[in-house]
C-alpha positions, 0 to 999 in steps of 0.5 A: 514475492511476499504476497502469497506468504503474507496472506497464507492462512487467511480464511476466505470469509474474512477477505474482501476481494475487489476483482479485476474490472471492478471500480469503486469510488468512495471509502472502503472499510473492513474489519477483515482483509482486503485484496485489490485487483481492480480500481479504488478511488478513495481511502481504504481503512482496514483492521487487518491486511491489504494486498494490491495485486499487479493489476490493482490501482488505488488512488487514496490513503491506505491504512492497515496492519500489513500492506503489500503493493504489487500494483499502482498506488497514489496516496499516503500509506500507513502500515501499523506493522509492515509495508512491502513493495513487490517487484512490479509495485509502484507507489507515489505518496508518503509512507508511514510504517514500522517495517519497510520491505522494498523488493528489486524492481519496485518504484517509490516516490515520496517520503518515509516515516519509519518506526512508531506509527501512533503519532503520524504527523500531517503529510504535506504535499510536495511542491514542484520546487522540492526534490522528492526522495526517489528509492529504486532497488536493484539486484547486483 
C-alpha cells in the first residue's frame, strides 16, 4: 500500500484530519496535508497531499500535489505529481495526473489525462449513450 510510505515524514501540525464520523459540506482548502477518513461533500483544494482512507468518502473535485485514494471518490481528481488508487480505492470521475498508480483491486470509471497538468481542459460529463473507460487491475 502507498498510504503509509507516501505520508511518512509529515508533521502532525501540517495535517488536517477529517475523522470517521465527521461530515463536511463545502469547500475544504489547506496549505498543508489532508487526511479524509470521514465524508466531504464539496471540493478539496490542497497545496500538499491528500489521502482518502478506506472509510473516507468525497463527492467533489480534489486538487493536490499527491493524492492517495483508499476509499470512495466521486468527482474530478487533479494530482500535480501522482495519483495512487489503493486496493480498496474506488474513483468515479475524471483524472488528470503526471503519474498514475493503480493497485490490484482498485476500481476506476472515467477519463484519464496524464502528463502536464498545467493546462487542464474542461471536463465534460459522460452521457448515458457514451461508453466510459473502465480500468480494473488484477494480479496474475
